[in-house]
N, CA and C atoms as an extended XYZ file, in Angstrom:
381
Properties=species:S:1:pos:R:3:atomname:S:1:resname:S:1:resid:I:1 pbc="F F F"
N      -126.607      -54.664      -61.649 N   ALA     1
C      -125.332      -54.531      -60.961 CA  ALA     1
C      -125.510      -54.913      -59.499 C   ALA     1
N      -124.501      -55.555      -58.969 N   TYR     2
C      -124.517      -55.981      -57.573 CA  TYR     2
C      -123.256      -55.467      -56.898 C   TYR     2
N      -123.371      -55.107      -55.648 N   GLU     3
C      -122.232      -54.577      -54.914 CA  GLU     3
C      -121.499      -55.697      -54.195 C   GLU     3
N      -120.191      -55.766      -54.413 N   LEU     4
C      -119.326      -56.709      -53.718 CA  LEU     4
C      -118.690      -55.992      -52.543 C   LEU     4
N      -118.473      -56.707      -51.465 N   THR     5
C      -117.814      -56.115      -50.308 CA  THR     5
C      -116.432      -56.730      -50.152 C   THR     5
N      -115.611      -56.081      -49.353 N   ARG     6
C      -114.271      -56.623      -49.104 CA  ARG     6
C      -113.827      -56.257      -47.709 C   ARG     6
N      -112.908      -57.048      -47.205 N   GLU     7
C      -112.293      -56.748      -45.920 CA  GLU     7
C      -111.494      -55.455      -46.064 C   GLU     7
N      -111.426      -54.636      -45.017 N   PRO     8
C      -110.687      -53.366      -45.117 CA  PRO     8
C      -109.230      -53.532      -45.552 C   PRO     8
N      -108.601      -54.634      -45.173 N   SER     9
C      -107.189      -54.823      -45.523 CA  SER     9
C      -107.009      -55.454      -46.902 C   SER     9
N      -108.089      -55.861      -47.544 N   ALA    10
C      -107.994      -56.525      -48.840 CA  ALA    10
C      -107.810      -55.508      -49.961 C   ALA    10
N      -107.252      -55.979      -51.066 N   THR    11
C      -107.091      -55.108      -52.234 CA  THR    11
C      -108.428      -54.989      -52.963 C   THR    11
N      -108.630      -53.921      -53.728 N   PRO    12
C      -109.893      -53.777      -54.464 CA  PRO    12
C      -110.180      -54.966      -55.381 C   PRO    12
N      -109.155      -55.512      -55.983 N   ILE    13
C      -109.352      -56.617      -56.918 CA  ILE    13
C      -109.792      -57.898      -56.206 C   ILE    13
N      -109.535      -58.013      -54.907 N   SER    14
C      -109.877      -59.241      -54.191 CA  SER    14
C      -111.384      -59.498      -54.193 C   SER    14
N      -112.199      -58.466      -54.182 N   SER    15
C      -113.650      -58.650      -54.255 CA  SER    15
C      -114.041      -59.266      -55.591 C   SER    15
N      -113.391      -58.803      -56.634 N   TYR    16
C      -113.671      -59.313      -57.969 CA  TYR    16
C      -113.315      -60.788      -58.086 C   TYR    16
N      -112.385      -61.249      -57.277 N   LEU    17
C      -111.933      -62.640      -57.332 CA  LEU    17
C      -112.555      -63.507      -56.246 C   LEU    17
N      -113.478      -62.965      -55.485 N   ASP    18
C      -114.101      -63.690      -54.381 CA  ASP    18
C      -115.245      -64.552      -54.918 C   ASP    18
N      -114.895      -65.756      -55.329 N   ILE    19
C      -115.847      -66.663      -55.965 CA  ILE    19
C      -117.050      -66.925      -55.071 C   ILE    19
N      -116.802      -67.222      -53.822 N   GLU    20
C      -117.893      -67.539      -52.894 CA  GLU    20
C      -118.894      -66.383      -52.796 C   GLU    20
N      -118.377      -65.169      -52.652 N   GLN    21
C      -119.252      -64.002      -52.526 CA  GLN    21
C      -120.033      -63.744      -53.822 C   GLN    21
N      -119.369      -63.886      -54.957 N   ILE    22
C      -120.033      -63.642      -56.241 CA  ILE    22
C      -121.171      -64.632      -56.449 C   ILE    22
N      -120.916      -65.903      -56.184 N   VAL    23
C      -121.952      -66.917      -56.361 CA  VAL    23
C      -123.099      -66.691      -55.380 C   VAL    23
N      -122.780      -66.318      -54.150 N   LYS    24
C      -123.815      -66.057      -53.138 CA  LYS    24
C      -124.722      -64.914      -53.593 C   LYS    24
N      -124.137      -63.810      -54.033 N   ILE    25
C      -124.910      -62.654      -54.495 CA  ILE    25
C      -125.742      -63.029      -55.719 C   ILE    25
N      -125.162      -63.818      -56.617 N   ALA    26
C      -125.888      -64.244      -57.816 CA  ALA    26
C      -127.100      -65.088      -57.445 C   ALA    26
N      -126.924      -66.024      -56.520 N   LYS    27
C      -128.051      -66.869      -56.100 CA  LYS    27
C      -129.135      -66.027      -55.422 C   LYS    27
N      -128.713      -65.112      -54.542 N   GLU    28
C      -129.680      -64.244      -53.856 CA  GLU    28
C      -130.443      -63.369      -54.842 C   GLU    28
N      -129.797      -62.989      -55.936 N   GLY    29
C      -130.417      -62.117      -56.923 CA  GLY    29
C      -131.162      -62.867      -58.017 C   GLY    29
N      -131.196      -64.184      -57.919 N   GLY    30
C      -131.892      -64.966      -58.938 CA  GLY    30
C      -131.209      -64.958      -60.294 C   GLY    30
N      -129.906      -64.747      -60.285 N   VAL    31
C      -129.140      -64.699      -61.528 CA  VAL    31
C      -129.116      -66.095      -62.159 C   VAL    31
N      -129.370      -66.152      -63.458 N   GLU    32
C      -129.394      -67.433      -64.165 CA  GLU    32
C      -128.080      -67.743      -64.864 C   GLU    32
N      -127.318      -66.701      -65.195 N   ALA    33
C      -126.064      -66.895      -65.919 CA  ALA    33
C      -125.085      -65.788      -65.547 C   ALA    33
N      -123.810      -66.139      -65.595 N   ILE    34
C      -122.746      -65.157      -65.336 CA  ILE    34
C      -121.782      -65.168      -66.505 C   ILE    34
N      -121.556      -63.980      -67.079 N   HIS    35
C      -120.500      -63.803      -68.070 CA  HIS    35
C      -119.330      -63.171      -67.324 C   HIS    35
N      -118.220      -63.890      -67.210 N   PRO    36
C      -117.132      -63.421      -66.352 CA  PRO    36
C      -116.244      -62.330      -66.940 C   PRO    36
N      -116.505      -61.908      -68.151 N   GLY    37
C      -115.668      -60.869      -68.741 CA  GLY    37
C      -114.397      -61.442      -69.326 C   GLY    37
N      -113.316      -60.688      -69.232 N   TYR    38
C      -112.048      -61.051      -69.851 CA  TYR    38
C      -110.984      -61.175      -68.763 C   TYR    38
N      -110.205      -62.249      -68.807 N   GLY    39
C      -109.150      -62.453      -67.815 CA  GLY    39
C      -109.710      -62.859      -66.472 C   GLY    39
N      -108.886      -62.842      -65.468 N   PHE    40
C      -109.256      -63.159      -64.089 CA  PHE    40
C      -110.148      -64.397      -64.017 C   PHE    40
N      -111.400      -64.223      -63.585 N   LEU    41
C      -112.280      -65.362      -63.359 CA  LEU    41
C      -112.753      -66.032      -64.648 C   LEU    41
N      -112.609      -65.386      -65.780 N   SER    42
C      -113.007      -66.015      -67.038 CA  SER    42
C      -112.116      -67.219      -67.342 C   SER    42
N      -110.965      -67.282      -66.698 N   GLU    43
C      -110.014      -68.372      -66.911 CA  GLU    43
C      -109.944      -69.316      -65.710 C   GLU    43
N      -110.887      -69.195      -64.797 N   SER    44
C      -110.843      -69.955      -63.554 CA  SER    44
C      -111.765      -71.172      -63.592 C   SER    44
N      -111.177      -72.381      -63.628 N   PRO    45
C      -112.034      -73.564      -63.567 CA  PRO    45
C      -112.792      -73.646      -62.239 C   PRO    45
N      -112.219      -73.093      -61.184 N   GLU    46
C      -112.889      -73.100      -59.877 CA  GLU    46
C      -114.163      -72.254      -59.918 C   GLU    46
N      -114.104      -71.109      -60.589 N   PHE    47
C      -115.278      -70.249      -60.701 CA  PHE    47
C      -116.342      -70.907      -61.569 C   PHE    47
N      -115.931      -71.460      -62.691 N   ALA    48
C      -116.888      -72.138      -63.571 CA  ALA    48
C      -117.566      -73.288      -62.833 C   ALA    48
N      -116.790      -74.033      -62.045 N   GLN    49
C      -117.348      -75.153      -61.282 CA  GLN    49
C      -118.308      -74.655      -60.198 C   GLN    49
N      -117.944      -73.566      -59.523 N   ALA    50
C      -118.818      -73.005      -58.482 CA  ALA    50
C      -120.145      -72.553      -59.089 C   ALA    50
N      -120.094      -71.945      -60.257 N   CYS    51
C      -121.333      -71.540      -60.939 CA  CYS    51
C      -122.161      -72.776      -61.269 C   CYS    51
N      -121.529      -73.767      -61.850 N   GLU    52
C      -122.230      -75.000      -62.212 CA  GLU    52
C      -122.856      -75.651      -60.983 C   GLU    52
N      -122.098      -75.741      -59.903 N   ASP    53
C      -122.597      -76.350      -58.671 CA  ASP    53
C      -123.802      -75.597      -58.106 C   ASP    53
N      -123.844      -74.283      -58.349 N   ALA    54
C      -124.933      -73.449      -57.834 CA  ALA    54
C      -126.113      -73.375      -58.803 C   ALA    54
N      -126.007      -74.074      -59.932 N   GLY    55
C      -127.093      -74.039      -60.907 CA  GLY    55
C      -127.119      -72.777      -61.738 C   GLY    55
N      -125.983      -72.109      -61.824 N   ILE    56
C      -125.856      -70.873      -62.600 CA  ILE    56
C      -125.048      -71.191      -63.854 C   ILE    56
N      -125.525      -70.737      -65.010 N   VAL    57
C      -124.811      -70.971      -66.254 CA  VAL    57
C      -123.558      -70.099      -66.282 C   VAL    57
N      -122.416      -70.714      -66.536 N   PHE    58
C      -121.153      -69.995      -66.725 CA  PHE    58
C      -121.027      -69.752      -68.222 C   PHE    58
N      -121.066      -68.488      -68.641 N   VAL    59
C      -120.979      -68.151      -70.055 CA  VAL    59
C      -119.505      -68.098      -70.425 C   VAL    59
N      -119.012      -69.228      -70.889 N   GLY    60
C      -117.602      -69.359      -71.221 CA  GLY    60
C      -117.270      -70.818      -71.441 C   GLY    60
N      -115.999      -71.134      -71.464 N   PRO    61
C      -115.583      -72.517      -71.684 CA  PRO    61
C      -116.088      -73.438      -70.566 C   PRO    61
N      -116.133      -74.719      -70.873 N   THR    62
C      -116.524      -75.701      -69.868 CA  THR    62
C      -115.436      -75.817      -68.805 C   THR    62
N      -115.799      -76.392      -67.680 N   VAL    63
C      -114.819      -76.636      -66.621 CA  VAL    63
C      -113.691      -77.507      -67.162 C   VAL    63
N      -114.047      -78.521      -67.930 N   GLU    64
C      -113.037      -79.418      -68.504 CA  GLU    64
C      -112.078      -78.644      -69.410 C   GLU    64
N      -112.618      -77.776      -70.282 N   ASN    65
C      -111.752      -76.975      -71.152 CA  ASN    65
C      -110.838      -76.061      -70.343 C   ASN    65
N      -111.398      -75.425      -69.328 N   LEU    66
C      -110.584      -74.535      -68.495 CA  LEU    66
C      -109.477      -75.305      -67.794 C   LEU    66
N      -109.785      -76.489      -67.294 N   ASN    67
C      -108.746      -77.299      -66.647 CA  ASN    67
C      -107.658      -77.699      -67.626 C   ASN    67
N      -108.048      -78.040      -68.840 N   THR    68
C      -107.068      -78.457      -69.852 CA  THR    68
C      -106.203      -77.304      -70.313 C   THR    68
N      -106.831      -76.156      -70.571 N   PHE    69
C      -106.098      -75.079      -71.229 CA  PHE    69
C      -105.549      -74.005      -70.296 C   PHE    69
N      -105.845      -74.089      -68.997 N   SER    70
C      -105.256      -73.121      -68.072 CA  SER    70
C      -103.804      -73.472      -67.768 C   SER    70
N      -103.442      -74.705      -68.006 N   ASP    71
C      -102.060      -75.175      -67.819 CA  ASP    71
C      -101.456      -75.367      -69.209 C   ASP    71
N      -100.421      -74.612      -69.520 N   LYS    72
C       -99.846      -74.656      -70.860 CA  LYS    72
C       -99.304      -76.027      -71.230 C   LYS    72
N       -98.849      -76.791      -70.253 N   THR    73
C       -98.326      -78.119      -70.538 CA  THR    73
C       -99.449      -79.040      -71.000 C   THR    73
N      -100.580      -79.041      -70.294 N   SER    74
C      -101.694      -79.892      -70.719 CA  SER    74
C      -102.328      -79.353      -71.997 C   SER    74
N      -102.304      -78.036      -72.196 N   ALA    75
C      -102.833      -77.451      -73.430 CA  ALA    75
C      -102.001      -77.916      -74.625 C   ALA    75
N      -100.702      -77.955      -74.448 N   ARG    76
C       -99.811      -78.418      -75.521 CA  ARG    76
C      -100.083      -79.882      -75.836 C   ARG    76
N      -100.241      -80.688      -74.802 N   THR    77
C      -100.531      -82.108      -74.990 CA  THR    77
C      -101.849      -82.289      -75.744 C   THR    77
N      -102.869      -81.526      -75.367 N   ALA    78
C      -104.171      -81.611      -76.038 CA  ALA    78
C      -104.051      -81.212      -77.510 C   ALA    78
N      -103.270      -80.182      -77.786 N   ALA    79
C      -103.081      -79.742      -79.169 CA  ALA    79
C      -102.401      -80.835      -79.993 C   ALA    79
N      -101.373      -81.447      -79.446 N   ILE    80
C      -100.661      -82.518      -80.145 CA  ILE    80
C      -101.604      -83.692      -80.399 C   ILE    80
N      -102.384      -84.068      -79.384 N   GLU    81
C      -103.329      -85.180      -79.527 CA  GLU    81
C      -104.393      -84.886      -80.577 C   GLU    81
N      -104.714      -83.604      -80.775 N   ALA    82
C      -105.725      -83.209      -81.762 CA  ALA    82
C      -105.116      -83.022      -83.154 C   ALA    82
N      -103.802      -83.224      -83.273 N   GLY    83
C      -103.144      -83.084      -84.555 CA  GLY    83
C      -102.804      -81.659      -84.938 C   GLY    83
N      -102.825      -80.756      -83.971 N   VAL    84
C      -102.487      -79.355      -84.231 CA  VAL    84
C      -100.961      -79.227      -84.246 C   VAL    84
N      -100.395      -78.610      -85.283 N   PRO    85
C       -98.941      -78.431      -85.304 CA  PRO    85
C       -98.494      -77.514      -84.163 C   PRO    85
N       -97.428      -77.877      -83.510 N   VAL    86
C       -96.865      -77.061      -82.433 CA  VAL    86
C       -95.373      -76.888      -82.679 C   VAL    86
N       -94.822      -75.834      -82.110 N   VAL    87
C       -93.378      -75.628      -82.232 CA  VAL    87
C       -92.664      -76.689      -81.401 C   VAL    87
N       -91.425      -77.000      -81.737 N   PRO    88
C       -90.695      -77.985      -80.934 CA  PRO    88
C       -90.629      -77.547      -79.470 C   PRO    88
N       -90.733      -78.508      -78.590 N   GLY    89
C       -90.695      -78.204      -77.165 CA  GLY    89
C       -90.597      -79.471      -76.348 C   GLY    89
N       -90.628      -79.310      -75.063 N   SER    90
C       -90.535      -80.461      -74.171 CA  SER    90
C       -91.849      -81.241      -74.193 C   SER    90
N       -91.757      -82.514      -73.817 N   ASP    91
C       -92.953      -83.361      -73.765 CA  ASP    91
C       -93.778      -83.104      -72.520 C   ASP    91
N       -93.232      -82.389      -71.567 N   GLY    92
C       -93.936      -82.082      -70.329 CA  GLY    92
C       -93.216      -80.957      -69.625 C   GLY    92
N       -93.696      -80.637      -68.442 N   ALA    93
C       -93.069      -79.572      -67.662 CA  ALA    93
C       -91.665      -79.997      -67.241 C   ALA    93
N       -90.738      -79.077      -67.336 N   LEU    94
C       -89.376      -79.308      -66.848 CA  LEU    94
C       -89.326      -78.813      -65.417 C   LEU    94
N       -88.965      -79.692      -64.497 N   LYS    95
C       -89.139      -79.403      -63.078 CA  LYS    95
C       -87.905      -78.874      -62.361 C   LYS    95
N       -86.736      -78.982      -63.001 N   ASN    96
C       -85.531      -78.514      -62.325 CA  ASN    96
C       -84.454      -78.172      -63.353 C   ASN    96
N       -83.362      -77.626      -62.873 N   ALA    97
C       -82.281      -77.170      -63.756 CA  ALA    97
C       -81.674      -78.321      -64.556 C   ALA    97
N       -81.592      -79.482      -63.962 N   GLU    98
C       -81.017      -80.629      -64.669 CA  GLU    98
C       -81.871      -81.016      -65.879 C   GLU    98
N       -83.213      -81.000      -65.703 N   GLU    99
C       -84.105      -81.323      -66.822 CA  GLU    99
C       -84.004      -80.269      -67.916 C   GLU    99
N       -83.886      -79.009      -67.526 N   VAL   100
C       -83.747      -77.930      -68.503 CA  VAL   100
C       -82.444      -78.100      -69.269 C   VAL   100
N       -81.373      -78.370      -68.566 N   THR   101
C       -80.066      -78.549      -69.202 CA  THR   101
C       -80.098      -79.695      -70.194 C   THR   101
N       -80.675      -80.811      -69.810 N   SER   102
C       -80.766      -81.975      -70.681 CA  SER   102
C       -81.591      -81.654      -71.931 C   SER   102
N       -82.700      -80.958      -71.738 N   PHE   103
C       -83.543      -80.586      -72.875 CA  PHE   103
C       -82.792      -79.661      -73.824 C   PHE   103
N       -82.121      -78.645      -73.293 N   VAL   104
C       -81.393      -77.680      -74.126 CA  VAL   104
C       -80.253      -78.367      -74.869 C   VAL   104
N       -79.590      -79.321      -74.230 N   GLU   105
C       -78.517      -80.048      -74.908 CA  GLU   105
C       -79.054      -80.853      -76.089 C   GLU   105
N       -80.304      -81.298      -75.992 N   THR   106
C       -80.925      -82.072      -77.061 CA  THR   106
C       -81.412      -81.181      -78.197 C   THR   106
N       -82.077      -80.090      -77.870 N   ILE   107
C       -82.728      -79.255      -78.893 CA  ILE   107
C       -81.842      -78.112      -79.380 C   ILE   107
N       -80.933      -77.640      -78.546 N   GLY   108
C       -80.056      -76.539      -78.907 CA  GLY   108
C       -80.644      -75.174      -78.583 C   GLY   108
N       -79.832      -74.143      -78.796 N   PHE   109
C       -80.237      -72.769      -78.539 CA  PHE   109
C       -80.690      -72.116      -79.824 C   PHE   109
N       -81.493      -71.062      -79.799 N   PRO   110
C       -82.107      -70.470      -78.612 CA  PRO   110
C       -83.342      -71.271      -78.184 C   PRO   110
N       -83.732      -71.088      -76.940 N   VAL   111
C       -84.969      -71.676      -76.416 CA  VAL   111
C       -85.749      -70.576      -75.707 C   VAL   111
N       -87.033      -70.810      -75.581 N   ILE   112
C       -87.881      -69.912      -74.792 CA  ILE   112
C       -88.334      -70.690      -73.576 C   ILE   112
N       -88.088      -70.137      -72.419 N   ILE   113
C       -88.552      -70.747      -71.174 CA  ILE   113
C       -89.828      -70.020      -70.779 C   ILE   113
N       -90.873      -70.800      -70.513 N   LYS   114
C       -92.187      -70.230      -70.240 CA  LYS   114
C       -92.795      -70.908      -69.023 C   LYS   114
N       -93.437      -70.114      -68.185 N   ALA   115
C       -94.160      -70.669      -67.041 CA  ALA   115
C       -95.336      -71.496      -67.554 C   ALA   115
N       -95.650      -72.577      -66.851 N   ALA   116
C       -96.757      -73.442      -67.263 CA  ALA   116
C       -98.108      -72.800      -66.991 C   ALA   116
N       -98.199      -71.956      -65.963 N   MET   117
C       -99.479      -71.365      -65.575 CA  MET   117
C       -99.384      -69.842      -65.575 C   MET   117
N      -100.454      -69.196      -66.032 N   GLY   118
C      -100.594      -67.745      -65.911 CA  GLY   118
C       -99.504      -66.943      -66.594 C   GLY   118
N       -99.459      -65.690      -66.255 N   GLY   119
C       -98.390      -64.816      -66.730 CA  GLY   119
C       -98.717      -64.004      -67.964 C   GLY   119
N       -99.627      -64.480      -68.813 N   GLY   120
C       -99.972      -63.733      -70.017 CA  GLY   120
C       -98.784      -63.456      -70.904 C   GLY   120
N       -97.783      -64.346      -70.883 N   GLY   121
C       -96.599      -64.169      -71.707 CA  GLY   121
C       -95.507      -63.345      -71.062 C   GLY   121
N       -95.804      -62.737      -69.916 N   LYS   122
C       -94.804      -61.880      -69.268 CA  LYS   122
C       -93.632      -62.689      -68.715 C   LYS   122
N       -93.843      -63.975      -68.456 N   GLY   123
C       -92.791      -64.790      -67.870 CA  GLY   123
C       -91.918      -65.486      -68.888 C   GLY   123
N       -92.154      -65.240      -70.185 N   MET   124
C       -91.353      -65.900      -71.217 CA  MET   124
C       -89.967      -65.268      -71.284 C   MET   124
N       -88.962      -66.144      -71.405 N   ARG   125
C       -87.582      -65.660      -71.492 CA  ARG   125
C       -86.861      -66.404      -72.605 C   ARG   125
N       -86.240      -65.662      -73.530 N   VAL   126
C       -85.420      -66.258      -74.568 CA  VAL   126
C       -84.023      -66.443      -73.994 C   VAL   126
N       -83.515      -67.658      -74.144 N   VAL   127
C       -82.177      -67.978      -73.621 CA  VAL   127
C       -81.313      -68.459      -74.768 C   VAL   127
C-alpha cells in the first residue's frame, strides 16, 4: 500500500484520480504493474498510457481499446464493423437539436437519448 497526498482544498477522490502522483509513487516503489480496480481510472486511456510510458504494466484493456470503447459512439461503430448486432440508432453523435429532430423524424418514437461519454447509464432518457 502507498499513501497518496492531496491539496487541502481537494476532494478525497481527487488523490485517487491523480495520475501523475500515482505513477510517480509506483516508479519510486519499483512497482511493475498496476491493477486499477473498477471504474474511475480503470476506464482511463490517459492512465493506461501514463503507465505504459513509465514502463509499468497496466492490468486492463489496451490504450487503443480504452480509446475506442470509452466513447459510446466509437464503441458502436467498432461493434458494427465487427458484425455485432446493435439496436437501431444514429450513425454518429448527434450534435444539436436539429440533428436530434431529424433523426427522430426518421426512426420514430420512442427513442433513448444517451450521453456519448461516461455516466454509467444515469444520463439515459427515454423520449
